[in-house]
C-alpha positions as CSV (number, residue, x, y, z in Angstrom):
1,M,26.2,-11.0,15.6
2,S,23.5,-8.4,14.9
3,C,20.0,-8.8,13.5
4,K,19.8,-8.2,9.8
5,I,16.6,-6.1,10.2
6,C,16.9,-4.0,13.4
7,H,20.8,-4.3,13.6
8,L,20.6,-4.9,17.4
9,P,22.8,-7.8,18.9
10,I,21.1,-11.2,18.6
11,I,20.4,-12.5,22.1
12,C,19.0,-16.0,22.5
13,V,16.0,-15.3,24.8
14,I,13.4,-17.8,26.0
15,G,11.4,-18.8,23.0
16,H,13.9,-17.7,20.4
17,D,14.5,-21.2,19.0
18,A,10.8,-21.9,18.9
19,I,9.9,-18.8,16.9
20,K,12.9,-19.4,14.6
21,A,11.7,-22.9,13.9
22,K,8.3,-21.7,13.0
23,Y,9.8,-19.0,10.7
24,I,11.9,-21.7,8.9
25,K,8.7,-23.9,8.4
26,L,6.6,-21.1,6.9
27,F,9.4,-19.7,4.8
28,K,10.0,-23.0,3.2
29,A,6.4,-23.5,2.5
30,I,6.2,-20.4,0.4
31,F,9.8,-20.2,-1.0
32,P,11.0,-23.9,-1.3
33,K,14.0,-23.0,-3.5
34,K,15.0,-19.7,-2.0
35,P,18.0,-19.4,0.3
36,I,16.9,-18.7,3.9
37,E,18.4,-15.9,6.0
38,L,18.5,-16.7,9.8
39,R,20.2,-13.7,11.3
40,Y,17.4,-12.3,13.2
41,C,16.5,-11.5,16.7
42,A,13.4,-13.0,18.4
43,S,11.3,-9.8,17.9
44,C,12.1,-9.7,14.2
45,Y,11.5,-13.4,13.9
46,Q,8.1,-12.8,15.3
47,S,7.3,-10.0,12.9
48,L,8.4,-12.2,9.9
49,V,6.3,-15.2,11.2
50,D,3.3,-12.8,11.4
51,E,3.8,-11.6,7.8
52,L,4.2,-15.1,6.5
53,D,1.1,-16.3,8.3
54,I,-1.0,-13.6,6.6
55,E,0.5,-14.5,3.3
56,I,-0.4,-18.2,3.7
57,K,-3.9,-17.4,5.0
58,S,-4.5,-15.1,2.0
59,Q,-3.4,-17.9,-0.4
60,Q,-5.6,-20.4,1.4
61,E,-8.6,-18.0,1.2
62,H,-8.0,-17.6,-2.5
63,I,-8.0,-21.5,-3.1
64,N,-11.2,-21.9,-0.9
65,T,-13.1,-19.5,-3.3
66,Y,-13.0,-22.0,-6.1
67,K,-12.4,-25.3,-4.4
68,E,-15.9,-26.6,-5.2
69,E,-15.5,-25.6,-8.8
70,L,-12.2,-27.5,-9.0
71,E,-13.9,-30.6,-7.8
72,L,-16.5,-30.3,-10.5
73,L,-13.7,-29.9,-13.1
74,K,-12.0,-33.0,-11.9
75,A,-15.2,-35.0,-12.5
76,K,-15.5,-33.8,-16.1
77,C,-13.5,-34.8,-19.1
78,K,-10.2,-33.2,-19.5
79,Q,-10.2,-30.0,-21.4
80,D,-8.5,-29.8,-24.8
81,Y,-5.2,-28.1,-24.6
82,S,-2.8,-27.3,-27.3
83,I,0.6,-25.7,-26.9
84,M,0.1,-24.0,-30.3
85,D,-3.1,-22.1,-29.6
86,H,-1.6,-19.1,-31.4
87,N,0.5,-19.1,-34.5
88,V,3.9,-17.6,-34.0
89,N,4.2,-14.2,-35.6
90,T,7.0,-11.7,-35.0
91,D,4.9,-8.7,-36.1
92,N,3.8,-7.4,-32.7
93,K,1.5,-4.8,-34.4
94,Q,-0.6,-7.5,-36.0
95,K,-0.5,-10.4,-33.5
96,R,-2.3,-10.0,-30.2
97,Y,-0.4,-12.9,-28.5
98,I,3.0,-14.3,-29.4
99,I,4.6,-17.5,-28.2
100,L,8.1,-16.8,-27.3
101,D,10.9,-18.8,-28.9
102,E,12.5,-21.0,-26.2
103,N,15.9,-20.1,-27.6
104,S,15.3,-16.3,-27.4
105,E,17.0,-14.1,-24.8
106,E,13.5,-12.9,-23.8
107,Y,12.4,-16.4,-22.9
108,R,15.6,-17.3,-21.1
109,R,15.3,-14.2,-18.9
110,I,11.8,-15.0,-17.9
111,Y,12.7,-18.7,-17.4
112,E,15.6,-18.0,-15.1
113,H,13.5,-15.6,-13.0
114,F,10.7,-18.2,-12.7
115,S,13.0,-21.2,-11.9
116,G,14.6,-19.2,-9.1
117,T,11.8,-20.4,-6.8
118,L,9.7,-22.9,-8.7
119,F,10.6,-26.4,-10.0
120,Y,7.8,-26.8,-12.5
121,K,8.2,-27.4,-16.2
122,I,7.2,-24.4,-18.4
123,I,5.0,-25.4,-21.2
124,R,5.0,-22.0,-23.0
125,I,5.4,-18.3,-22.4
126,E,3.1,-16.0,-24.4
127,K,3.6,-12.3,-24.9
128,S,0.6,-10.0,-24.7
129,N,0.6,-7.0,-27.0
130,N,-1.9,-4.4,-25.8
131,P,-1.1,-0.9,-27.0
132,V,-3.9,0.7,-25.0
133,L,-2.6,-0.8,-21.7
134,L,1.0,0.1,-22.6
135,Q,-0.1,3.7,-23.2
136,K,-1.9,3.9,-19.9
137,F,1.1,2.3,-18.1
138,N,3.4,4.9,-19.7
139,E,1.0,7.8,-18.7
140,R,0.9,6.6,-15.1
141,S,4.7,6.2,-14.9
142,K,5.1,9.9,-15.7
143,Q,3.1,10.7,-12.6
144,L,5.3,8.8,-10.2
145,T,7.9,10.2,-7.8
146,C,10.7,8.3,-9.6
147,Q,11.1,5.6,-12.1
148,N,11.6,2.1,-10.5
149,I,10.6,-0.6,-13.1
150,K,10.7,-4.3,-12.1
151,Y,9.4,-7.4,-13.7
152,L,7.3,-9.2,-11.2
153,F,4.9,-12.1,-10.9
154,H,1.1,-11.9,-10.4
155,G,-1.3,-14.8,-9.8
156,S,-5.0,-14.6,-10.2
157,A,-8.0,-16.8,-11.0
158,D,-8.7,-17.9,-14.6
159,K,-11.8,-15.8,-14.8
160,A,-9.9,-12.6,-14.1
161,Y,-7.1,-13.2,-16.6
162,E,-9.1,-12.2,-19.7
163,N,-10.1,-9.0,-18.1
164,I,-6.7,-8.2,-16.8
165,L,-5.0,-8.8,-20.2
166,E,-7.7,-6.8,-22.1
167,T,-8.5,-3.9,-19.7
168,G,-5.9,-4.0,-17.0
169,F,-6.0,-4.7,-13.2
170,D,-9.0,-3.8,-11.2
171,L,-8.7,-2.4,-7.6
172,H,-12.4,-3.2,-7.0
173,Y,-11.4,-6.8,-6.3
174,A,-8.7,-5.8,-3.7
175,N,-9.1,-6.8,-0.1
176,A,-8.0,-4.4,2.6
177,S,-7.3,-7.4,5.0
178,G,-4.5,-8.6,2.9
179,L,-0.9,-8.3,3.9
180,L,-0.4,-4.9,2.2
181,G,-4.0,-3.8,2.3
182,A,-6.4,-3.2,-0.7
183,G,-3.8,-3.0,-3.4
184,I,-2.8,-5.0,-6.6
185,Y,-0.1,-7.5,-5.5
186,F,3.1,-8.4,-7.3
187,A,6.0,-10.6,-6.1
188,E,9.7,-11.1,-7.0
189,D,9.3,-14.8,-6.4
190,A,7.1,-17.0,-8.7
191,S,6.5,-19.3,-5.7
192,Y,4.5,-16.7,-4.0
193,S,2.3,-15.9,-7.0
194,H,1.9,-19.6,-7.7
195,G,-0.4,-20.0,-4.7
196,F,-2.7,-17.5,-6.1
197,G,-2.8,-18.9,-9.6
198,R,-5.4,-21.3,-10.9
199,I,-4.8,-24.9,-11.7
200,T,-6.7,-26.2,-14.7
201,N,-7.1,-30.0,-15.6
202,T,-6.1,-30.4,-19.3
203,N,-5.1,-33.2,-21.7
204,L,-1.5,-32.6,-20.7
205,G,-2.1,-32.7,-17.0
206,K,-2.7,-30.0,-14.3
207,I,-1.5,-26.7,-15.6
208,N,-1.1,-23.4,-13.7
209,H,-0.5,-20.0,-15.2
210,I,0.8,-16.8,-13.8
211,L,1.4,-13.3,-15.2
212,Y,4.8,-11.8,-15.6
213,C,4.4,-8.0,-15.4
214,R,6.2,-4.8,-16.0
215,V,5.6,-2.8,-12.9
216,N,6.7,0.8,-12.2
217,L,6.9,0.9,-8.4
218,G,8.3,4.4,-8.1
219,K,9.2,5.2,-4.5
220,T,8.4,2.5,-2.1
221,C,7.9,2.1,1.7
222,K,6.9,-0.7,4.1
223,G,3.2,-1.5,4.0
224,C,0.8,-3.1,6.2
225,S,-2.7,-4.7,6.3
226,G,-5.6,-2.3,6.1
227,M,-4.0,0.2,3.7
228,T,-6.1,1.6,0.9
229,S,-3.5,4.0,-0.6
230,T,0.2,4.7,-0.3
231,P,1.5,7.2,2.3
232,K,2.2,10.7,0.9
233,G,5.3,10.9,-1.1
234,F,5.3,7.2,-2.0
235,D,4.0,5.3,-5.0
236,A,3.9,1.7,-3.8
237,V,4.4,-0.5,-0.6
238,H,6.4,-3.6,0.0
239,S,6.7,-6.4,2.6
240,D,9.9,-7.8,4.1
241,H,9.7,-10.7,1.5
242,K,9.7,-8.5,-1.7
243,T,6.1,-8.7,-2.2
244,Y,4.7,-5.3,-3.5
245,A,1.3,-3.6,-3.7
246,V,0.2,-0.7,-5.9
247,F,-3.0,1.3,-5.6
248,D,-3.5,2.3,-9.2
249,N,-4.9,0.0,-12.0
250,Y,-2.3,0.9,-14.5
251,Q,0.9,0.9,-12.5
252,G,1.4,-2.7,-13.6
253,L,1.4,-3.9,-17.2
254,P,0.5,-7.6,-17.7
255,E,3.1,-8.5,-20.5
256,Y,3.5,-12.2,-20.4
257,I,1.6,-15.2,-19.4
258,I,3.6,-18.3,-18.1
259,Y,2.0,-21.7,-18.5
260,Y,3.6,-24.5,-16.5
261,L,2.8,-28.2,-15.7
262,V,2.4,-29.0,-12.0
263,E,1.2,-32.6,-12.5
264,D,1.2,-34.7,-15.7
265,H,-1.0,-37.7,-16.4
266,K,1.7,-40.4,-16.5
C-alpha cells in the first residue's frame, strides 16, 4: 500500500501508530462528520498533524480574543432575535438582504454543503446583494491566471461582519503566523469556519453565523505560514485539508450569511 500524499510504500516504523492516533484525534476535532483518510506514511502523518495543530491554535486564539466579552454577554439579558428581521422580497435590485426560501434550490444547495460537516440546525440563510462588491469581484476575476470559482465558508467576529458585507474583506486584519500566512481564509468545510465564527446569546438560544462566499481562486499552490502573497504565477494558496487563502480583498464575494442554532434554551 502506498501513501496517498507522497505515493511511497507505507512502512510501519517506530512511532507510526502514535502519530496516526494523534492525527485521528485532531482531524475529528475539526471535521467531526467528514470521512477520514488513513493511508499515509509516518512522515506525511506528521506533516498533517503539524498543519492541524496550527489550525486548532488559530481557532483558539480567535476565541480568546473575545472570551471576556462573551462572559459579559452571558450575564446580560438575552438579545432580541427574530427570524424575520427582513421582509422577503424577490426583487434583488431593491432589497439589500433576502431570506432564502427553504424550498428553493439555492437554499438546498447551501444546506447540503453546510450539513456535510456540521450537525447544527440552520435558522435562516440570507442573501446579500451588494452591486459594488460584485463589480469589484468581477474586475479582480479578470486579472487571474484562470477562472476557478468555488463556494466556500468564512468565519469571522460579529464586529467584522458589517464591514465585510458592506465594503468587502480587509487584509489589514490578516496574520502572517496563520496556517497559510497573512491572507483571507476560506474553507470547503463549514466545521472549519465554525471555529472562527462568533456565538451570540439570543432569545432562541446560542446562535453562530458564518459567511458563504463566492471565491475565485484562480491557479492555486500549496501554501505555508509566513506568506504575505502568492508565488509568481499563482492566484491563491491551499492546505492539505482544502482550506484556501487569497491575498486580495476582492477575490472573495460575501454572498450569503448562514445563521444556525448551536444550543437552544430548552
